[in-house]
N, C-alpha and C positions, 0 to 999 in steps of 0.2 A: 315923908315916907312911913310906911306901916312898920310898926316896931318889929325887930328882927326875932323877938322873943315869941311871936305868934306860933301856934301849934298848928300842924297839918289837921285838916278836917275832911273826912271821907264820907261819901253816901255810897252804900253797897245795896244794890237792889236785890231783891229775892233772897234775903239774908236771914231769914227765920230758920233755915236748915241747910244742910248739905254744903256745897261748895261756897255759897254766899256767907253761910254762918262761919265757916271756917276761915275765909278771907278776912271777915270782920274781926275775928279774934286775933289773927296774924297782924293786922293792922293796928290793933289795940296794944299789942306787945311792942309795936315799933313806935308807939308814943303818939298815934293819931287819936283825936276824937272822932267817934264813929256814930253815924246815923244808920241804923239798921232798917229794913223795910219789909213788909209783908202786905197781903191783900187786905188784912183786917186786923184790927187792935184785939187779938185773941189771946189765949194763954200761951200758945206757941211762941208768938212774937214777944210777949213779956218774958218768957223764960229765956229766949235768946238774947234779949237785952240784959238780963241778969247775969248770964254767962259771959257775955262780952265785957260787960263793966268789971266783972271779978279780975280782969287782967289790969286793972287800975286806970281805965280809960274813962272819960267822959262820954256818955251814951245816951242817945235818945232813940226812941221808936217812932217811925213815921209810917202810918199806915196808908198806903194809897195803891191803886192799880196802875202800873207803869203804862198799860194800854189807853188809860184815860188821859189824853194829852191835856186835857183842861186842869188836870190836878197838879201838873208838874210845877207850875210857878209858885202855887201855894206851899208845896212840899218843900221846895228848895228856900223859899222865904222863912218858913218855920225853922228849918235846920240852921240857917245862918243866924237867926235872931237868938237861938239857943246856944249853938257851939262856935259860932264865928264864921268868917268867910271861908267857903268851901275851897279846897285845893284839889280834891280827887273825887272822880266819879267812877265807880266800878259797876258797869252794866252786867249784872249777872242773871237777872231775872229772865226765865224762859219757860217754854212749855214744849211738850212732846206732841206727838200725833194723837188724834182722838182713837185711832185704831190702826194697829199694824196690818199691812196687807198689800195686795196688789195695787201698783199706782194707777192701773186702769179703773179702779174703784175708789180711789180718793174723792172725798167729798169736797165741796166747795167751802163747807163750814170748817173742816179741818185744815185746808189750805189757808183760808184767811185767818184763822186763829194763829197759826204758826207764823205767817208774815206779819200779823198785827203786833203780836207780843215780842217775837224774836228780833224783828228788824226794824219796823215802823217805830215802835216804842223806844227802842235803843237810839235810833236816829235822832228823834225830836227831844228825848231828855237830854242827849249830848249837846244839841243845838242850844236848848235853854241854858245849860250849864256853861256852855262856852260863851254865850253872850254875857252872862254875869261876869266872868273873869275879864273879858275885854272891855267892859264898861267901867271897871275901877282900877285904881292903882293897886298893884299886887305885892305882896311880901316877897321876899327873895327865895321863899320855900318852893320846893319842886312841885309842879303842877301837872297833872296827868289825868287821862281817861284810859281805863283798862277795860276792854270788852272781852267777855267770856263767850266765845262762840263754840267751836267743836270741830273734831277732826272730821266730821261729815260736812264742813265747809268744803272739803277737798275730795273725800272719799265717800262714794255712793253707798247708802243702806237702802236698797231698792224697796224694802217694806216700810220705809219712813221717808218717802221722797220728798214730800212737802216740808219735812223738818230740815232735810238737806239743803232744800232750796232757800229756806229762811235763814239758815246759818251761812250759807255761801253769800247771800246779800249782806248779812251783818259783817262779815268778813271784808267785803268791799267797802262798806261804811267806814269801816275802821280805817282803811287806807286813804279814803277820801278825807276823813277828819285829820289825819295825820299830815296830809298836804296842806290843807287849809290852816291848820293851827301850829305847824312848825314855826312859821314866822312870828308867832306870838310866844314861842318857847313854852308851849304846851305839848308834852310827849303824848302819843297815843299808841297803844299797844292791842294786839289780838291774841288772847291766850285761847288755844285750842285744846281742850282736854280729850283724851282718849277714853279708854275704859275705866271709868270711875265708879266706885261703889257708893251710889246715892239712892235716895228714894225712887228717883225717876227710873233707874236702872234696875231697881230690885227685882222686878218680875223676870229679868233675863240675866241676873248677875252669875247664876250658876253655869250658864253657857259661855258667858264672857270669861270666867275664870278658867273653863276648860280650854277655850281658844287661845287664851294668853298662855297657858301651860305648854300648849302645842306648838307655840311659836308665832302667833300673830303679832305679839309685841316682843321686843328685844329683851327686855326684863320679863321673865316668865310669871307675871302676876298682874292683877288689876291695881289701879292705883286708889289712893284715898283722897277724901276732900281736903284734908289738911295738907297734902303735898301740893294740890292746886293752889290752896290758900297762900301757902308759903311763896310760891311763885308770883302771885298777885301781888303780895306784900313787897316783895324785893323790887318789883317794877314801880310800883307806886312810891316807893321810898327813894328812888332814883339812883338804886345800886347797879344799873346798867347805863352809865353816863354816856352822853353823846349818841344816843340811840332815840329812834321814834319810827313808827310805821313797821315795826318788827311783827312777825308772827312767831309765837312762842309755842311750839307743839309739846304740850304736857301729855305725851301719849306713850312714853317709854319706848320710843323709836317705832311705833307702830307703822308710821307712813314712810319710813326709809326705804327707797327703792332697793330691791333685792332679786338676785337670780337664784 
């Protein structure tokens, strides 16, 4: 058996900023060793690694494009060589639309970009991760995949239709993974953030704040990355025992049906 003193090890994609960075920090505080990820080994990724490691965790920065499927195995091998066997994958990396506007004018480029990063990359990285888990004897630690999708998996934002389609696809991938991996005791969750103050939402955050205050969300405010990070860390730590396949709406009740 693998020693029970093994520590959980997580890869958080797209973790140089925003929700991903908040999740990496929250996992570090939970005792995880953490691999953070960005497109390139730049100053931003280095700063994020330093910030996460300040929580007392072992941290490495692994620069790769999640949409480059050929890069997945090398990245996972590097992480495990330096931190130990992976227990957790947080699929957070994602992109928005190239241009907001009429869905009748959406370009093939923008459609393909959203589906390639938000759904296809998440599917195949999860596949590579799961194959590793199933190919070895595992420690008794909790093992999980946490996918960060969006409230737009469910609710249409007509000016970002290709983004909505990609997140709906990612949400279904989460369900499929949960069904396949349940018998392997690997939990899978779908975290769907709502109105969160990130760099991606910065151009429209003022309108989001106004709409939240007017009642779009049950809590009359936008959320912060740290709040979603705390949700992700709770799931990855196994604090919702005997659960898998769940959708966690981190949206202040925005999608609660109302009259």
